[in-house]
N, C-alpha and C positions, 0 to 999 in steps of 0.2 A: 438428572434435572435440564429441562428443556429449556431453551431459551427463547422465548417469543416477544419480549419486551424492547424494540429496537432503540427505546428512550434508554437502555443500559449499556449503549454499545460507543465504541472508538474505533480511531482509525489512526494509523502511522502511515503517512505517506516519506516515501524513501526518495531524497531527490539529493544524496550527495555524491553519487559519481562524477567524475570528471568531464564526461561524455566526448573521450576522446577520439572517437570512430564519428560522430555527429558531428564533432567540430565547434555546437554551440549548445550551451545549457538545455536540455531536453525540458525542462518544466518552463521556459520561456517560449518555446515551437508553437505556432497558433494551430489549435485544434478547430477553431471555425473561423468566421469573420471578426466575433466579438471576445473568443475565450483563449487564452492558452491552455497548456495541457495543465498545468498547475491548476488553474481558475476552473478548468472545466470538473477536474477531478474534485476540489474541494467542492464545489456548488453541489455536484450531485451526492455527496457525503452528508452535505446539508440538510438537501431536500430530503434524505433519506430518514435524516433523525439523529445524527450522531453527536453525541456531547463533547466530547474531544475530539477534536482535529491536531493532530501535529505532525509538522514535516521538517524532516530531515535535509540540511543543505551543507553543502561546503562553504568555505568561507567567501572563495571566487565569486559564485552565483548567488550568493545572500544579497548582493546588489540587483540582481536581474528582477526580485521579486517588487514588483506594483503594489504595496501597501494597501495603495487606496483602491483596489480593485480587489482585493479579499476583505471577507466578512472578519471583523476584530476580534471574533471570539477565536480565530484560528492562531495556533500556537506555533513559533519558527526554532528551532534548534540547531544551532552549528555542528559540524564535525569537525573538528580540527585536524583529525585524524583520517581521511577517507581510505587511506592506503591499511587501515585495519578492519576493512570489508565492509559486507551487508550485515553481518551480525552486531555487530559494534554500532552502527547504525541505529536498530532496531530497540537497541538497550536506551541508546540517548530518547529516541522517541516515545518509550514506554516511559520515559521519567516525567513527561509530560500528562499521563493519561491517568486515569482509575486504575489501580493495580486490582480492584475487584470488579472490572467490567471488561466483559471479553473484547479482543480488538483486533479489527484486519489489519493486514499487511498490504500496503498495495504501492507497486511501482511509478514511478514517475513515467516509464517509456511504455506506460500502457493506460492510454487514455478513457478508457471506455468501462463505463462504471453501470453494470444493468441492475436497475433497483429492485426488479422482481426476484432477482438471483441472489441479491445481498438478503431480501427478505428470507427466501427459502435456505439459504445459510445458516441464518441466526435462528431460526427457527429447529435447524435439526443438530446444534451444537450443544453437548452434556458435558458433562465432568470430564476434566483429565483429558479431554480428545480435541482435537481439529478438525476444521471442514476445509475442504479444496472442490472447486468447482472442475467438473471433468466434460471435456468434450471429445465423443468419437474415442475412447478409452485414453485421452489425454490431459494431466492436469494442467492448470492452468492458477491466473490470478484473479483476484487476492486471493489470501487466503484468511480463518479467522481462527484464531486462538483464545481458548479457553483461560479462566485467569491463574488457572494452577501450572500451565506451562509458561505465562508470562511471568509468573514470580521466579520460575525455573531459569526463564533467561536471564531475568535480573542479577540473579545471585551467583550467574556463572563468571569465574572473572578469566584474565589471560585474553588475549585478541587472534587467537587460533581457531576458535569456533564456528563450524558454516550451519547456518540457518535449517538448511534440508539434512542435512546429517542430523544434526540436532532432534529433529521434528522426527527421525526414525523412532526413537525412544518411546514413541506416544500412538496411541491409536489416530489413526483417519477416517475419518467420514467422508466420502465422496458424493457430490451432488452432480449428479447427470443434467447437462444443460445442452440447449442447443444454438447457444450464443458462441462462434468461433474466437470472437473478441476476446475472450480469456485468453486465449496463446498466442496474441501480438504484442510481441516484442520492438518498439521504435528505437535501433541501436545505429542506423547509420543512416546518410543521406539518401539511398535507395530505398531503404525502408520507408522514411518520410515521404519521396516520392511515391511508395506504392500507396499507402496509408492516403495521400491527399488526392488520391485516384477513384478510393472508393466511393460505392453508391452513397 
């Protein structure tokens, strides 16, 4: 089954980390003169055509979101246990998406969304597999998960699971890209300084 209808895609944006190394919530970092990281990411996925956009935040950074600048269709869910790590945040976000539709998993610390790449990933996905963009042999973000994987994630109990380890049980589809932005993670003030100097 090849996915080629982008209107049946969703995204979970992970923003529940405490951003201790950055010192401020990453979701409100300026992306450009008009958008924060969160606003830029959600706007790109809306433009791409995702039906469900779920943002997972923690209790502290929930108040940092300017709801007036986000599309009313975007759903926010609070992770009250960020110490349970990323896998739990993914589970929370998936509760707000259609379980029968593939879902992109996107980290807030990577504000770069390539519409052409998203389309290529969607067209390459097949049942029981997941798609990863690859730049010069290195896998990056976002990843696109098939519905069967999503259902398995939701059925997983406990709080010790790791998404990367979990996905090793499934077949991975690599999509080559010339965009090095898929590898960028902005975790520190120095990372952000370098980002602001990008052309």
